C-alpha positions as CSV (number, residue, x, y, z in Angstrom):
1,M,-0.2,0.3,0.0
2,P,1.7,3.1,-1.2
3,L,2.1,6.0,2.2
4,R,2.8,9.3,1.6
5,L,4.9,11.0,4.2
6,S,7.1,13.9,4.2
7,A,11.1,13.3,4.0
8,T,11.3,14.3,7.7
9,L,8.9,11.9,9.1
10,W,10.2,9.7,7.2
11,N,13.8,9.5,8.0
12,E,12.6,10.2,11.5
13,I,11.0,7.1,11.6
14,A,13.8,5.5,9.4
15,Q,16.2,6.1,12.6
16,W,13.5,5.3,15.1
17,A,13.5,1.9,13.1
18,E,17.2,1.3,12.9
19,E,17.3,1.5,16.5
20,D,14.7,-0.7,17.1
21,F,16.5,-3.4,14.7
22,R,13.0,-3.3,12.9
23,S,12.1,-2.9,9.2
24,M,10.3,0.2,8.0
25,N,7.2,-1.7,7.6
26,G,7.6,-3.4,11.4
27,Q,8.1,0.3,12.5
28,I,5.0,1.5,10.9
29,E,2.9,-1.7,11.8
30,Y,4.2,-1.2,15.8
31,L,3.7,2.3,15.9
32,L,-0.3,2.0,14.4
33,T,-0.8,-1.0,16.9
34,E,0.5,1.1,19.8
35,C,-1.7,3.9,18.5
36,V,-4.8,2.1,18.5
37,K,-4.0,-0.1,21.9
38,Y,-4.1,4.0,23.4
39,R,-7.0,4.8,21.5
40,K,-9.1,2.0,22.8
41,K,-7.5,2.3,26.5
42,H,-8.4,5.8,26.5
43,R,-11.6,5.8,24.9
44,K,-13.1,3.3,27.5
45,K,-11.9,5.7,30.4
46,E,-13.9,8.1,28.5
47,E,-16.9,6.7,28.5
C-alpha cells in the first residue's frame, strides 16, 4: 500500500526503526498498533 510521508517524518521513523532493529514496515505497523491500543484504552476511560 503506498504511503505518503514527508521526508522529515520518513527519516525520523527510519532512524527509530534502525534503533529498534525493525524494518520500516515493521516500525510503522508497531506504531499503528500502539496507537490503536492507546485509543481503545483511553476511550474506555471517557465512557
